[in-house]
N, C-alpha and C positions, 0 to 999 in steps of 0.2 A: 504494500500500500504506500510505502514511502516513495517508491519510484513513480507511482501515479501522482502523488502530491507534487513532486519535483517538476513533472511535465506540466501539470496544471498551473503551477506558479510561474512557469515560463510564459504561459499565455495570459494569466490573470494575476499579475504581481500585487494588485491592490486588494485582492480578496482577504477577508479576515480569516483567522484560524478556524472559526466556527463554519464559515462558508466553505472553506477548503475541506474541512473534515466531512461536511455533508455531501458535497459533490464528489469527493473521492470515494466515499462510501457507496454512493449510487453507482459510480463507474466500476467499483470493485465487484458489485453484484453482476454487472454485465460481463466483466472480465472473467469471473468465475465460471460463467456458463459458456461464453464464446471463445475465450482465450486459451492459450496453451500454458497450463500451470506446471508442466513437467520440466521446462527448460530453466537453466540457470539464469539466463537473461530473458526477461519477459518480452514477448513479441506482441505489440499492440496494433499491428498492421490490419488485423481483421476489422478494426473500427472503420476502415475506409470502404468496407462492403456495406454501404448504406442500407440497402434493402434488407439484408439479414439483421442488422441492428434495429431498424425501425420495426420489423416484424417481431423481434424479440421483445422490444419495449411495449408494443401494442398488445402483446399476448401475456404480459406479466399480470398475474392476478393473485397478489398476496392475500391470504386468508379467504380465498375463493371468490373474492369480489374484484371486478375490474378497477384499475386505478383511475383516479380523477385526471382530467386533462392537465390540471396544474401540476400534478405529480409527474406525469409523463414529460411535461415541459422541463422539469428539473433534471430528469434523466437525459433528455436531449441536450440540455445545456452542459452537462458533464461530458457528453460525447464531443460536443463542439469545442470545449476547452482542451480536451485531449488531442483532437486533430490539430487545433491551432498550436498547441504546445509542441507537438511532434514536428511541426513545420516551421519551427523557429520562433514562435511566439509573436508578440507585437513588434 
């Protein structure tokens, strides 16, 4: 999760610690399902497969209930921060 935070800070240096923790937690859930957890160096390139990520977020249903649009927006924001951070940030 520290690697995720570093990448996100590269994109969003003004985020507070609370925001960073929240968005990195959201992205960690996506990474746990879609990413390769077995490698020493995490590979986040799957995030650029937009259709796969959007489908995953749209089908998330914690506690058996679909997520609200505002919650989905937070997941999308975490993905956008990762893509931006991976591409050099601001």
